[in-house]
C-alpha positions in Angstrom: -0.4 -13.0 1.9 0.6 -10.3 4.5 3.7 -10.7 5.6 5.0 -12.5 2.7 7.0 -11.1 -0.1 6.7 -11.7 -4.1 9.7 -14.0 -4.6 11.8 -14.1 -7.4 12.8 -17.2 -9.2 16.0 -17.9 -7.7 18.3 -19.2 -11.0 21.8 -19.7 -9.6 22.9 -20.7 -12.9 25.6 -18.3 -14.3 27.0 -17.9 -18.0 30.2 -16.9 -18.9 31.4 -16.7 -22.2 34.9 -17.4 -21.4 34.5 -19.5 -18.3 31.1 -20.6 -17.9 31.9 -24.3 -16.7 34.3 -23.2 -14.2 32.0 -20.3 -12.9 29.1 -23.2 -12.8 31.3 -25.5 -10.8 32.5 -22.8 -8.1 28.9 -22.1 -7.4 27.3 -25.5 -7.5 29.9 -26.7 -4.8 29.2 -23.5 -3.1 25.8 -24.2 -3.1 25.6 -27.6 -1.9 27.8 -26.7 1.0 25.4 -23.9 1.8 22.1 -26.3 1.4 24.0 -28.8 3.7 24.5 -26.3 6.4 22.0 -25.8 9.3 19.7 -23.2 8.8 21.1 -19.8 10.1 19.3 -17.1 12.0 17.8 -14.0 10.4 20.1 -12.1 8.4 21.6 -9.0 9.9 20.2 -5.6 8.4 22.8 -2.9 8.1 21.4 0.5 7.2 22.6 4.0 6.2 22.2 6.8 3.5 24.8 7.7 0.6 26.4 10.8 0.5 23.6 12.7 -1.4 20.6 10.7 0.8 19.4 7.5 -0.7 18.8 4.9 1.6 20.9 1.9 1.9 20.0 -1.6 3.2 22.6 -4.2 3.2 22.9 -7.9 3.9 26.6 -9.6 3.9 26.6 -13.0 2.8 29.9 -15.1 1.8 28.7 -18.5 1.3 28.0 -17.7 -2.5 30.3 -15.9 -4.5 27.8 -13.7 -5.9 25.9 -10.2 -5.2 22.2 -9.2 -5.7 21.5 -5.3 -5.7 18.3 -3.7 -6.5 17.2 0.0 -6.3 13.5 0.6 -5.7 11.6 3.9 -6.5 8.3 4.8 -5.7 7.5 5.0 -9.0 4.7 2.7 -9.2 1.7 2.3 -11.3 -0.3 4.7 -8.6 2.1 7.4 -10.0 0.8 7.1 -13.3 -0.8 10.2 -14.2 -4.8 10.2 -15.2 -5.5 9.3 -18.9 -1.8 8.1 -19.0 -2.3 4.9 -17.7 0.6 2.2 -18.1 3.0 4.5 -18.4 5.4 3.3 -15.2 5.7 -0.1 -16.6 6.6 1.2 -19.9 9.0 3.6 -18.5 10.7 0.7 -16.6 10.5 -1.6 -19.6 12.8 1.1 -21.7 15.7 1.5 -19.2 17.6 -1.2 -20.7 16.5 -0.6 -24.6 19.2 1.5 -25.1 21.4 4.1 -23.1 24.3 6.1 -22.8 24.6 5.5 -26.4 24.8 1.8 -26.1 21.8 -0.2 -28.2 19.9 -2.8 -26.4 21.7 -5.8 -27.8 25.0 -4.1 -26.5 23.7 -3.5 -23.0 22.2 -7.1 -23.2 25.6 -8.4 -24.4 27.2 -6.3 -21.7 25.4 -8.3 -19.4 25.3 -12.0 -20.8 29.0 -12.0 -21.1 29.9 -11.5 -17.7 27.3 -14.1 -16.7 25.0 -11.5 -14.8 21.3 -11.2 -15.2 19.7 -7.8 -15.1 15.6 -7.4 -14.5 13.0 -4.9 -14.0 9.7 -5.0 -12.3 6.9 -2.7 -11.6 3.9 -3.1 -9.2 0.9 -0.6 -8.1 3.5 1.0 -5.4 7.1 0.5 -6.8 9.2 0.2 -9.7 12.7 -1.3 -9.3 15.9 -2.6 -11.2 18.2 -5.4 -10.2 21.4 -7.3 -10.9 22.6 -10.5 -10.0 26.2 -10.5 -10.7 29.3 -12.7 -9.5 31.1 -10.9 -6.8 34.8 -11.2 -8.2 35.7 -7.8 -9.2 36.6 -8.8 -13.1 33.0 -9.6 -13.5 30.9 -7.7 -11.0 32.7 -4.0 -12.1 31.8 -4.1 -15.4 28.3 -5.5 -14.5 27.7 -2.7 -12.2 29.0 -0.2 -15.0 26.3 -1.6 -17.1 23.8 -1.0 -14.6 24.3 2.5 -13.6 24.5 3.1 -17.7 21.0 1.7 -17.5 20.0 3.5 -14.6 21.4 6.7 -15.0 21.5 7.7 -18.9 18.5 5.8 -20.6 17.8 7.4 -24.1 14.4 5.8 -24.9 15.0 5.3 -28.4 11.8 6.0 -30.7 11.8 2.2 -32.5 12.3 0.8 -28.8 9.3 2.6 -27.7 7.0 1.5 -30.5 8.2 -1.9 -29.9 7.5 -1.7 -26.1 4.1 -0.3 -26.5 3.0 -2.7 -29.0 3.7 -5.4 -26.3 1.6 -3.7 -24.1 -1.2 -3.6 -26.4 -0.8 -7.2 -27.3 -0.8 -8.2 -23.4 -4.0 -6.1 -22.5 -6.0 -7.8 -26.1 -4.7 -10.9 -24.4 -6.4 -10.5 -21.1 -9.9 -10.3 -22.8 -9.6 -14.0 -23.4 -8.5 -14.3 -19.3 -11.1 -14.9 -17.2 -8.8 -14.4 -14.1 -7.2 -11.3 -15.4 -10.6 -9.9 -16.2 -11.5 -10.4 -12.4 -8.8 -8.8 -11.1 -9.0 -6.0 -13.1 -12.9 -5.6 -12.3 -12.2 -5.9 -8.5 -9.3 -3.7 -8.1 -11.5 -1.0 -10.0 -14.7 -1.7 -8.1 -13.1 -1.4 -4.5 -10.7 1.4 -5.1 -13.1 3.8 -7.4 -11.2 7.1 -8.1 -8.0 6.1 -6.3 -4.8 5.6 -8.0 -4.8 2.0 -7.1 -8.2 1.4 -9.4 -6.4 0.9 -12.5 -4.2 -1.9 -14.0 -0.4 -1.6 -13.7 -0.2 -2.3 -17.7 -3.0 0.5 -18.1 -5.7 0.1 -21.0 -5.7 0.2 -24.8 -6.6 4.1 -24.9 -4.1 5.1 -22.4 -1.2 3.2 -24.0 -2.0 4.3 -27.3 -1.5 7.9 -26.1 2.0 7.4 -24.4 4.7 9.3 -26.2 8.2 9.8 -25.7 8.0 13.3 -23.5 5.6 11.2 -21.5 8.2 8.6 -20.6 11.0 11.2 -20.4 9.1 13.2 -17.9 8.0 10.1 -16.1 11.7 8.8 -15.5 12.9 12.3 -14.8 10.1 13.0 -11.9 10.4 9.3 -10.0 13.8 7.9 -11.3 16.0 10.0 -8.6 18.2 10.1 -5.4 15.2 11.5 -3.4 13.3 8.7 -4.2 15.3 5.6 -4.3 16.0 2.8 -2.0 19.3 0.8 -2.6 19.5 -3.1 -1.6 22.5 -5.0 -1.5 23.1 -8.5 -0.5 25.9 -10.8 -0.7 29.6 -11.4 -1.1 30.9 -8.0 -0.3 31.7 -6.3 2.9 30.5 -3.0 4.0 33.0 -0.7 2.7 32.7 -2.4 -0.9 28.7 -2.0 -0.2 29.1 1.5 0.4 31.2 2.2 -2.5 28.7 0.6 -4.7 25.7 2.2 -3.3 27.6 5.8 -3.6 28.2 5.0 -7.4 24.9 4.2 -8.0 23.2 6.8 -6.3 25.9 9.2 -8.2 24.4 8.0 -11.6 20.7 9.4 -10.5 19.4 13.1 -10.4 18.7 14.4 -6.7 15.2 15.2 -7.6 12.5 15.3 -4.7 10.3 12.6 -3.2 6.6 12.6 -4.4 4.0 13.3 -2.0 2.1 10.4 -0.4 -0.8 8.7 -2.2 -3.9 9.8 -1.4 -6.0 7.7 1.5 -8.4 4.6 0.3 -11.7 5.7 0.8 -14.0 3.0 2.9 -16.7 1.4 0.7 -20.1 2.5 1.4 -22.3 -0.5 0.6 -21.7 -4.0 -0.8 -21.7 -4.2 -4.5 -22.2 -7.5 -7.1 -20.1 -6.9 -10.4 -20.8 -9.2 -13.2 -18.5 -9.6 -16.5 -19.7 -11.3 -19.3 -17.5 -14.0 -20.4 -17.9 -17.0 -22.1 -16.1 -19.4 -19.6 -16.3 -22.9 -18.5 -16.4 -21.7 -15.2 -17.1 -18.9 -13.3 -14.4 -16.9 -11.2 -15.4 -15.8 -8.3 -13.6 -12.6 -5.9 -14.7 -11.5 -3.0 -13.3 -8.4 -0.8 -12.4 -4.8 0.0 -9.7 -2.3 0.8 -7.7 -4.1 3.7 -4.6 -2.6 5.2 -1.4 -0.8 4.6 2.5 -1.9 5.2 3.2 -1.0 8.9 -0.3 -1.4 10.1 0.0 -2.5 13.7 -2.5 -5.7 13.2 -0.3 -6.7 10.6 0.9 -10.0 12.3 -2.5 -10.6 13.5 -4.2 -10.4 10.3 -1.5 -12.7 8.7 -1.6 -15.5 11.2 -5.7 -15.3 10.9 -5.9 -15.4 7.3 -3.2 -18.2 7.0 -6.3 -20.1 9.3 -8.8 -18.7 7.0 -7.4 -19.1 3.2 -3.8 -18.6 3.4 -2.7 -22.0 4.0 -3.5 -24.2 1.2 -5.2 -27.7 1.9 -5.8 -26.8 5.6 -7.6 -23.6 5.1 -11.1 -22.8 5.8 -11.8 -21.7 2.7 -10.4 -24.9 1.3 -12.2 -27.2 3.5 -15.9 -25.7 3.0 -15.6 -24.8 -0.7 -13.7 -28.2 -1.6 -13.6 -30.8 0.8 -17.0 -30.7 2.2 -18.8 -29.4 -1.0 -16.8 -30.1 -4.2 -17.5 -26.6 -5.5 -14.2 -25.7 -6.3 -10.7 -27.3 -7.0 -9.4 -24.7 -4.5 -10.6 -21.4 -2.6 -8.3 -18.9 -0.9 -8.0 -15.7 0.2 -5.0 -13.2 1.3 -4.3 -9.5 2.2 -2.0 -7.6 0.1 -0.8 -4.8 2.0 0.7 -1.6 0.0 1.5 2.1 1.0 -2.3 2.6 1.3 -4.9 0.1 2.1 -4.3 -2.9 -0.3 -6.8 -5.5 -1.2 -8.2 -8.2 0.9 -9.0 -10.9 -1.6 -10.9 -14.2 -1.3 -11.4 -16.3 -4.8 -12.5 -19.6 -6.3 -13.5 -20.6 -9.6 -16.5 -22.8 -10.2 -19.0 -24.4 -12.5 -21.0 -21.7 -13.9 -24.2 -23.6 -12.4 -22.8 -23.6 -8.7 -21.5 -20.0 -8.9 -23.9 -18.6 -6.6 -23.7 -21.3 -3.8 -19.9 -20.7 -4.1 -20.4 -17.1 -3.1 -22.8 -18.1 -0.6 -20.7 -20.4 0.9 -17.3 -18.3 0.8 -19.2 -15.4 2.5 -20.6 -17.3 5.2 -16.9 -18.9 6.3 -15.5 -15.3 6.2 -18.3 -13.8 7.9 -18.1 -16.6 10.6 -14.4 -16.1 11.1 -14.7 -12.1 11.4 -17.6 -12.9 14.2 -15.8 -15.9 16.0 -12.1 -15.8 15.2 -10.1 -19.2 15.1 -10.2 -22.2 17.7 -7.1 -22.3 20.1 -6.1 -25.5 17.9 -6.5 -23.9 14.7 -4.1 -20.8 16.0 -2.0 -23.3 17.5 -1.0 -25.5 14.0 -1.4 -22.6 12.1 1.7 -20.8 14.2 3.6 -23.9 14.1 3.6 -24.3 10.3 4.2 -20.6 9.9 7.6 -20.3 12.0 8.5 -23.8 11.0 8.4 -22.6 7.7 10.1 -19.2 8.2 13.7 -20.2 7.7 12.9 -21.6 4.6 11.6 -17.6 3.5 14.9 -16.2 3.8 17.2 -19.0 2.8 18.3 -17.5 -0.8 20.1 -14.3 -1.7 17.0 -13.3 -3.3 14.6 -14.0 -1.1 16.7 -11.5 1.2 17.0 -9.1 -1.1 12.8 -9.1 -1.5 12.5 -8.6 2.0 15.0 -5.9 2.9 13.5 -3.9 -0.1 10.6 -4.0 1.2 11.6 -3.1 4.9 13.4 0.1 3.3 10.6 1.1 1.0 8.1 0.8 3.5 10.1 2.1 6.3 9.6 -1.4 8.5 11.7 -1.5 11.6 15.6 -3.1 10.9 14.4 -5.9 13.2 11.3 -7.1 11.2 13.4 -10.7 10.3 14.7 -11.0 13.7 11.2 -10.5 15.4 9.0 -12.4 12.6 8.3 -15.5 14.7 8.3 -14.1 18.0 5.5 -11.7 17.0 3.7 -14.7 15.3 3.8 -16.8 18.4 2.6 -13.6 20.6 -0.4 -13.7 18.4 -4.0 -14.6 20.3 -7.3 -15.5 19.4 -9.1 -12.6 20.6 -5.8 -10.6 18.7 -7.2 -12.2 15.7 -11.1 -11.6 15.9 -10.4 -7.9 16.8 -8.2 -7.2 14.1 -10.1 -8.8 11.5 -13.4 -7.0 13.0 -11.6 -3.6 12.7 -10.6 -4.2 9.0 -12.9 -6.3 7.4 -16.8 -5.3 6.9 -18.9 -8.2 5.2 -21.9 -5.7 4.6 -19.3 -3.7 2.7 -17.8 -6.5 0.6 -17.5 -6.1 -3.0 -17.9 -9.3 -5.0 -16.7 -9.7 -8.5 -18.1 -12.4 -11.0 -16.6 -13.7 -14.7 -18.3 -16.3 -16.5 -21.8 -16.4 -19.1 -24.3 -13.7 -17.9 -26.1 -13.7 -14.8 -29.1 -11.8 -13.1 -28.9 -10.1 -10.1 -25.8 -7.9 -10.4 -25.3 -3.9 -9.9 -23.1 -4.0 -13.3 -22.8 -6.1 -16.2 -19.5 -6.1 -19.0 
């Protein structure tokens, strides 16, 4: 949803081959004390650049003896060359599969023996690598050395490439049995057309089969550079130590150059219905269009409005109309997913095949009414209370905070984004929501995707 960030699963359990029990006891005691403390204000974000130009975002927290580091690159799947979709994901998956002459097993063991956790991720806009480590120098420094090796000198071994490519192909085949995944891919393709956002992050069978080692090497050299990097650090180190960590990580990368901005997303010219044949017991429905970008002035108006429309679970309008009043679906929802360019607005539900038409009709009518009229004063009051009351829980862990500051850094959002969040929510009016929804959404141009048994009346069948 607008204003929300994908949250990493917080796993504050550390394994140490020599002193694991002691480490867990220390962390457990610290975590208990933290949970018993009053909820704190939004964390202070400090920002600077490394000597070679990488942006750094830092939050100092000493409640737990741990540190989180994330390096984010403008290297998501939207940067995949045409016909080589899946390359961004394959490259990211291969970083720790052999680096600096060390094998994948040696790299993995290099993290595990220190109780550190390495992870990597790709979405349409970004690719990232992350490290969670104890903050004591005896564990942190060798873990950072291992991260620098992965980040700065991946070997991309041939056998690892074959293994990771086969994993992607297996995942792509598995999607054919997953109506939800089929719906998502078909929806992205329908609303984005020729834009880079149209293709799935994991590519297609044909594109992945054609990827080679030179493709991976070239993608890494182009996009995993200082000029294309944002470094986020959260945890139990001071400003000077954070600066030293950032400098050492940036030094592992080539200078490079930032890529050009992605093309703008074209507005839809007409409504469409796309049907994907699938022998499922239910029909999966997605309705929507390109929505909004990160940093849009209407961000909070859309976020609060969507909370009322379909983002607040059991009390949202879509849930009440589709589930409570008519029993058409177990749930119904909507969300904005802002990106560098206009990310999607999506409303979704799964329903019995015989009730798909009615479900689509009710969902569209509910959205249309909301766009025309906006929420009631009571609905807005309740939404503000719910959002502001729950906001402290969205920034109550290191993993939450590093996700936020990585987003703030990558998209160039204001450093006071977290400080002013609740005030901006409170300032939203009924007219603000109605006007913002009317500017950004046009029901006459909505795309509707249905995945289920064959039906008539759609523009396209698969």
